[in-house]
C-alpha positions in Angstrom: 59.6 114.2 -8.5 56.5 116.5 -7.7 55.6 113.6 -5.3 58.4 112.9 -3.7 58.3 116.9 -3.2 55.1 116.5 -1.5 56.1 113.8 1.2 58.9 115.5 2.5 57.2 117.8 5.3 60.2 117.7 7.6 62.6 119.5 4.6 59.1 121.9 4.0 59.0 122.7 7.3 62.7 124.4 8.2 62.7 125.7 4.5 59.8 127.3 5.8 60.9 128.4 9.0 64.6 129.3 8.1 64.2 129.7 4.4 67.1 132.3 4.1 69.1 129.3 5.6 67.9 127.4 2.7 68.6 129.6 0.5 72.3 130.2 1.7 73.1 126.9 1.7 71.5 126.6 -2.0 73.6 129.8 -3.3 76.7 128.3 -1.0 76.7 124.7 -2.4 76.2 126.0 -6.2 79.2 128.5 -6.3 81.5 126.2 -4.5 81.1 123.9 -6.6 80.7 125.7 -10.0 84.5 127.1 -8.7 85.6 123.8 -8.3 84.6 121.8 -11.1 83.9 122.4 -15.1 82.0 125.3 -15.3 79.7 124.5 -18.2 78.8 120.5 -16.4 78.3 122.0 -13.3 75.6 124.6 -15.4 74.3 122.1 -17.8 73.6 119.0 -14.6 71.8 121.3 -12.5 69.8 123.2 -15.1 68.4 119.5 -16.3 67.4 119.3 -12.8 66.0 122.8 -12.2 63.7 122.5 -15.7 62.6 119.1 -14.8 61.7 120.4 -11.3 59.9 124.0 -13.0 58.1 121.7 -15.5 56.3 119.9 -12.5 55.1 122.8 -10.6 54.2 125.6 -13.6 52.7 122.6 -15.6 50.2 120.5 -14.5 50.4 118.3 -18.2 54.1 118.0 -17.4 53.0 116.7 -13.8 51.0 113.8 -14.9 53.7 112.7 -16.4 55.7 109.6 -15.1 59.2 110.1 -14.0 60.8 108.1 -16.6 58.6 110.2 -19.3 60.1 113.1 -17.5 63.3 112.7 -17.4 63.9 110.7 -20.8 63.5 113.6 -23.1 64.8 116.3 -20.5 67.9 114.3 -20.3 68.3 113.9 -24.1 67.7 117.5 -25.0 70.1 118.6 -22.5 72.8 115.8 -24.1 72.9 117.3 -26.8 72.9 120.3 -26.1 76.0 119.9 -24.2 77.4 117.9 -27.3 76.2 120.3 -30.0 78.6 122.9 -27.2 81.7 121.0 -27.5 81.9 120.5 -31.4 81.4 124.9 -32.0 83.3 125.6 -29.1 86.5 125.9 -31.5 84.6 128.2 -33.1 84.2 130.9 -30.5 87.7 129.7 -29.5 89.0 130.9 -33.3 87.5 134.2 -33.0 89.3 137.4 -31.7 89.6 137.1 -28.3 87.8 140.8 -28.5 84.6 138.8 -29.8 84.3 135.5 -27.6 82.7 136.4 -24.8 79.5 137.0 -27.3 80.5 134.4 -29.5 80.3 132.4 -25.9 76.9 134.2 -25.0 75.2 133.6 -28.1 76.4 129.9 -28.7 74.7 129.2 -25.2 71.5 130.9 -25.6 71.3 129.6 -29.2 71.7 126.3 -27.6 69.1 126.5 -24.6 66.4 128.0 -27.5 66.9 125.2 -29.8 66.6 122.6 -27.3 63.2 124.0 -25.5 61.8 124.7 -29.1 62.4 120.8 -29.5 61.0 120.0 -26.1 58.1 121.5 -27.0 57.7 119.7 -30.5 57.7 116.8 -28.8 55.8 117.0 -26.0 53.1 118.3 -28.9 53.5 115.8 -31.4 53.5 113.0 -28.6 51.0 113.9 -25.9 49.5 116.6 -27.5 49.4 119.1 -25.2 48.0 122.8 -25.4 50.1 125.9 -26.3 49.7 127.0 -22.8 52.3 123.9 -22.1 54.6 124.1 -25.1 55.3 128.0 -23.5 55.5 127.1 -20.0 58.6 124.9 -21.2 60.6 127.5 -24.3 60.1 130.6 -20.7 61.9 127.8 -18.9 64.5 127.4 -20.9 65.2 130.4 -22.2 65.6 132.3 -18.6 68.3 129.1 -17.9 69.7 129.7 -21.0 70.1 133.4 -20.3 71.3 133.1 -17.1 73.6 130.0 -17.9 75.0 131.8 -20.7 75.8 135.3 -19.0 77.7 133.6 -16.6 79.4 131.3 -19.2 80.8 134.0 -21.4 81.6 136.4 -18.2 83.7 133.2 -17.2 85.7 133.4 -20.8 86.0 137.1 -20.7 88.0 137.0 -16.7 89.9 133.9 -17.9 91.0 135.7 -21.6 91.6 139.0 -18.9 93.7 137.0 -16.9 96.1 135.6 -19.7 96.5 139.0 -21.1 96.9 139.9 -17.6 99.5 137.0 -16.6 101.6 138.0 -20.9 101.0 141.9 -20.3 99.1 141.6 -24.1 95.8 143.6 -24.9 92.8 143.5 -27.5 91.3 146.2 -29.3 87.8 146.6 -27.8 85.4 148.2 -30.2 85.6 152.1 -30.8 82.4 152.1 -29.9 81.3 148.9 -27.3 77.4 148.1 -26.3 77.5 150.2 -23.0 77.3 148.5 -19.6 74.7 150.7 -18.9 72.4 149.3 -21.1 73.5 145.8 -20.5 72.3 147.0 -16.9 69.2 147.7 -17.5 68.9 144.3 -19.7 69.7 142.1 -17.1 68.0 144.1 -14.5 64.7 143.9 -16.7 64.6 140.3 -17.6 65.7 139.0 -14.2 62.6 141.1 -12.7 60.3 139.7 -15.5 61.9 136.1 -14.8 61.3 136.1 -11.4 57.7 137.7 -12.0 56.7 134.9 -14.1 58.0 131.8 -12.6 56.8 133.0 -9.8 53.2 133.4 -11.1 53.2 130.4 -13.1 53.8 128.0 -9.9 51.4 129.9 -7.9 48.4 130.1 -10.5 49.7 126.1 -10.5 49.3 125.9 -6.7 46.5 128.0 -6.7 44.4 125.0 -8.4 46.5 122.5 -6.8 44.9 124.3 -3.6 41.6 123.7 -5.0 41.8 120.4 -6.0 44.1 118.7 -3.3 43.4 115.6 -1.3 40.6 116.6 1.7 43.8 114.5 4.4 45.8 117.6 3.6 44.7 120.3 6.0 45.2 124.0 4.8 48.0 124.5 7.2 49.9 122.0 5.5 48.8 122.8 2.1 50.1 126.4 2.5 53.1 125.0 3.9 53.8 123.2 0.7 52.9 126.2 -1.7 55.5 128.4 0.5 58.4 125.8 -0.1 57.8 125.7 -3.9 57.7 129.1 -4.3 60.7 129.4 -2.0 62.9 126.7 -4.2 62.1 128.8 -7.5 63.1 131.9 -5.8 66.4 130.0 -4.2 67.1 128.7 -8.3 67.1 132.2 -9.3 68.8 133.7 -6.3 71.5 131.0 -7.0 71.7 132.2 -10.6 71.4 135.8 -10.5 74.2 136.0 -7.3 76.0 134.1 -9.1 76.5 136.5 -12.2 76.8 139.2 -10.0 79.9 137.5 -8.2 81.2 136.6 -11.9 80.4 140.7 -12.8 82.5 141.6 -9.5 85.1 139.1 -10.2 86.0 140.6 -13.9 85.1 144.1 -12.6 87.6 143.3 -10.0 90.5 142.3 -12.4 89.8 145.2 -15.1 90.3 148.1 -12.0 93.1 146.7 -10.5 95.1 146.6 -14.0 94.4 149.9 -14.0 95.1 151.0 -10.6 98.2 149.4 -10.4 99.4 151.1 -13.5 98.2 154.0 -12.9 100.1 154.1 -9.4 103.2 153.2 -11.4 103.0 156.6 -13.6 102.1 158.7 -10.1 105.5 157.2 -8.7 107.6 158.5 -12.4 107.8 155.1 -14.6 106.2 156.0 -17.6 107.1 153.3 -19.4 104.2 151.1 -18.4 100.6 150.1 -20.0 97.3 149.3 -19.6 96.4 145.8 -20.6 93.4 146.2 -22.6 91.6 142.8 -21.5 87.6 143.8 -22.1 85.9 145.2 -25.0 83.5 147.2 -22.7 84.2 151.2 -22.2 86.8 149.9 -19.3 88.3 148.3 -22.2 88.3 151.9 -24.0 89.2 153.5 -20.9 92.6 151.2 -20.4 92.9 152.1 -24.4 93.0 156.1 -23.7 95.1 155.3 -20.6 97.7 154.3 -22.5 97.2 157.0 -25.2 97.9 159.7 -22.7 100.5 157.7 -21.3 102.7 157.6 -24.3 101.9 161.6 -24.9 102.9 162.4 -21.5 106.4 159.8 -22.2 106.9 162.0 -25.3 106.3 165.2 -23.6 109.0 164.0 -20.5 111.3 162.7 -22.9 111.0 166.3 -24.9 112.0 168.6 -21.1 114.1 166.0 -20.5 116.2 166.3 -23.9 115.4 170.3 -23.2 117.0 170.2 -19.6 120.0 168.2 -21.1 120.8 170.9 -24.0 120.4 173.5 -21.4 122.6 171.9 -18.7 125.4 171.0 -21.5 125.4 174.8 -22.8 125.5 176.2 -19.1 128.5 173.8 -18.5 130.1 174.4 -21.6 129.6 178.0 -21.8 131.0 178.1 -18.0 134.2 175.7 -19.4 135.2 178.7 -22.2 136.0 181.6 -19.9 137.9 178.6 -18.0 141.6 177.0 -18.8 139.9 173.7 -18.4 139.4 170.8 -21.3 136.0 170.7 -22.7 136.2 166.9 -22.0 136.1 167.7 -18.5 132.7 167.9 -18.0 132.0 164.8 -20.1 134.3 162.3 -18.0 133.7 163.8 -14.8 129.5 163.4 -14.8 130.8 159.3 -16.1 133.2 159.0 -13.4 130.1 160.1 -10.8 128.5 157.5 -12.2 131.3 154.5 -12.4 131.4 155.5 -8.1 127.3 155.9 -7.2 126.6 152.6 -8.8 129.6 150.7 -7.5 128.3 152.3 -3.9 125.1 151.0 -5.1 125.8 147.6 -4.2 126.4 148.1 -0.7 123.2 147.9 1.8 124.6 151.3 3.7 124.4 153.6 0.3 121.7 151.4 -1.8 118.3 153.5 0.1 120.3 157.0 -0.8 121.4 155.6 -5.1 118.5 154.1 -6.1 118.9 154.2 -10.2 117.1 157.6 -10.7 119.6 159.7 -8.2 121.8 158.0 -10.2 120.4 159.5 -13.0 120.0 162.9 -11.5 124.0 162.6 -10.4 124.9 161.9 -13.5 122.5 164.6 -15.3 123.5 167.5 -13.0 127.9 166.7 -12.3 128.0 169.2 -15.3 127.0 172.0 -13.5 129.7 171.7 -10.5 131.4 175.0 -12.0 128.9 176.9 -13.7 129.7 179.3 -10.5 132.8 180.6 -12.4 131.1 182.6 -14.7 131.1 184.8 -11.8 134.4 184.5 -11.5 136.5 187.7 -13.3 138.5 186.5 -16.8 141.7 188.1 -15.3 141.4 185.3 -12.7 139.9 182.0 -14.6 142.5 182.8 -17.9 145.1 183.6 -15.8 147.9 181.7 -17.9 150.1 181.1 -14.7 149.1 179.6 -11.1 146.8 181.8 -8.7 148.0 184.5 -5.7 146.4 183.9 -2.7 144.0 186.1 -3.2 143.5 185.1 -6.5 142.9 181.6 -5.4 140.4 182.9 -2.6 138.2 184.9 -5.2 138.0 181.7 -7.3 136.9 179.7 -4.0 133.8 182.2 -4.1 132.7 180.1 -7.4 131.4 176.9 -5.3 128.8 179.6 -3.5 128.4 181.4 -6.6 127.0 178.5 -8.7 125.0 177.4 -5.3 123.3 181.0 -5.2 122.5 180.6 -8.9 120.7 177.2 -8.6 119.0 177.6 -5.3 117.5 180.7 -7.1 116.0 178.7 -10.0 114.6 176.7 -7.6 113.1 179.1 -5.3 111.0 180.6 -8.6 110.7 177.2 -10.0 109.6 175.0 -7.5 111.0 172.1 -5.8 113.5 170.0 -7.8 115.3 167.1 -7.0 117.3 167.8 -10.1 118.0 171.4 -8.7 118.3 170.3 -5.3 121.7 167.5 -6.2 122.7 170.4 -8.6 123.2 172.5 -5.6 125.0 170.6 -3.4 127.1 169.6 -5.9 128.4 172.9 -6.7 128.5 174.4 -3.1 130.0 171.1 -2.0 132.4 169.5 -4.1 135.3 170.7 -2.9 134.9 170.0 0.6 137.5 167.7 2.3 136.5 164.9 4.8 138.8 166.6 7.7 136.9 169.8 7.3 139.4 171.8 5.8 138.0 171.9 2.5 136.0 175.3 0.9 133.7 177.2 1.1 131.7 175.5 4.5 134.8 173.8 6.2 132.4 170.9 6.5 133.2 167.3 7.9 132.8 163.5 7.5 129.7 162.9 5.8 128.5 166.3 6.5 128.9 167.0 3.2 126.1 165.6 0.7 127.4 162.1 -0.3 126.8 163.9 -4.1 129.5 166.5 -3.4 131.9 163.9 -1.9 131.4 161.8 -4.8 132.2 165.2 -6.9 135.1 165.5 -5.1 137.0 162.3 -6.2 135.7 162.4 -10.0 136.5 166.1 -10.1 140.0 165.7 -8.6 140.7 162.8 -10.6 140.5 164.4 -13.7 142.4 167.8 -12.7 145.0 165.3 -12.0 145.3 163.4 -15.3 144.7 166.8 -17.0 147.3 169.3 -17.9 146.8 173.0 -16.7 148.2 175.9 -16.9 150.2 175.2 -13.9 150.9 171.7 -13.6 151.5 169.0 -16.2 148.8 166.0 -16.7 149.9 162.9 -14.1 149.2 159.4 -15.5 145.9 157.5 -14.3 148.8 155.2 -11.7 149.8 158.8 -10.0 146.7 160.5 -9.9 145.5 157.0 -8.5 147.8 156.6 -5.7 147.5 160.2 -4.9 143.8 159.8 -4.4 144.8 156.8 -2.6 146.7 159.4 0.0 143.9 161.2 0.3 141.9 158.6 1.9 140.5 160.1 5.0 142.3 163.4 5.0 140.8 164.8 1.5 138.2 162.2 0.4 135.4 159.8 2.3 137.6 156.6 2.5 134.7 154.1 1.6 134.4 156.3 -1.9 138.1 156.0 -1.9 137.7 152.5 -1.8 135.4 151.8 -4.5 137.6 154.1 -6.4 140.1 152.0 -6.2 138.2 149.2 -6.9 136.8 151.1 -10.0 140.2 152.5 -11.3 140.4 150.6 -14.4 137.0 152.0 -15.6 138.5 155.9 -14.5 141.0 154.9 -17.0 138.8 154.0 -20.0 136.8 156.9 -19.5 139.1 159.1 -19.9 140.8 157.5 -23.2 137.1 157.5 -24.4 136.4 161.2 -23.9 140.5 162.7 -24.0 140.7 165.7 -25.3 143.0 166.6 -28.4 146.0 166.5 -27.4 147.1 162.3 -25.7 146.6 161.7 -22.2 150.1 160.3 -20.5 149.6 156.9 -19.6 
């Protein structure tokens, strides 16, 4: 091989003239092969070739062997390593996912060290090579084993990460994994020592060859040969270093993408997500602690929501204790409005305004639609007969009273979508489609969608419920009255979905009816 390499002056000249091209092509070809074919197969084949070339570059004793004498033991050792790897790999796959990359690294490195010792012993016993030659064999096999073990371990880690990401599963990382900073330091030091060691060995042998070269080979040509050999060795080392950098970058990318995707969802208010813990390192610990943080935020958010719901229900109930309306009114109306909103959500026109979060806010804030009644005198609220025009004018003020109270709360507590929707409903649920409602006399869709929805829900419940000024109407009559109000009192499109959902309204009315029986 060495002689064959020496007999290629054209190629040598090309490498000398454009070593960057040679290096780039070598790296590109090798990384492409690694990506397309079985990673371990390519590594072992390339390593066998690289070690054979390395041996004749650094050791004059190996260089003295024939091609068969050099290659047969090398190929035999690598074949034995590969077979041993196939036999032992199931044991690696049997350990926990968190430990597989570490075991993978240990297995491959151990096989290369054993292979190096085997070759050294073989050469010593058969050819009685000096200890210098055996040490060069061990150094070469150790360096190859280190780089290949790193890459195969990183590749296993990547495959595990992909599986965990796809299945949304996680591993349990060590409480204190070996720091990445120390891994970087060790990797950089080993790379530096490896490159320096191999280059020094090559130069040392080439200087000896230069002194004893064939007189027919000029100094200029000899220098080209030496430079080409150094470039070849550097190229091989760079291939492995760059391959490991690319493998680690790929693993880093999948870790960061998983973390960022989850944090983006959390930033959008989705606290029901978790970061998949896919690596047994600081990133795994970071992901695990992020999950603890998200769980804590979810627990606090749930507690806040429960507190809010209790306050809403208490305020709405308190307002109704001062009114002649029934206690089930707030429960029924919030369920009615949810049915209407979910039906409208299916229509392209309303879908952008009615996402799931908005519908939930409508449902939660609906009980506060009459909160302004706390500002109306008891003589009017609790009057056991129909109100006079003057009394009704006072009663109509409850819409603005409730709105102003909610606006004040929003001004003190900051912008809040819940308070905004509650304020809209409180102010506008008595507005009418034709502009004849109160307090603003809004026309058509000048009334917010929340107010238009509550108008239908509130009126339906008022119709089917007994009041001091009227008996409870039947469901059929209430549906008829609302249908007649389409285009005058109510938004026609909301009336359309109300008519389609009338059976659900009847079921809600029955489920949450008051103590007295509703008419059928």
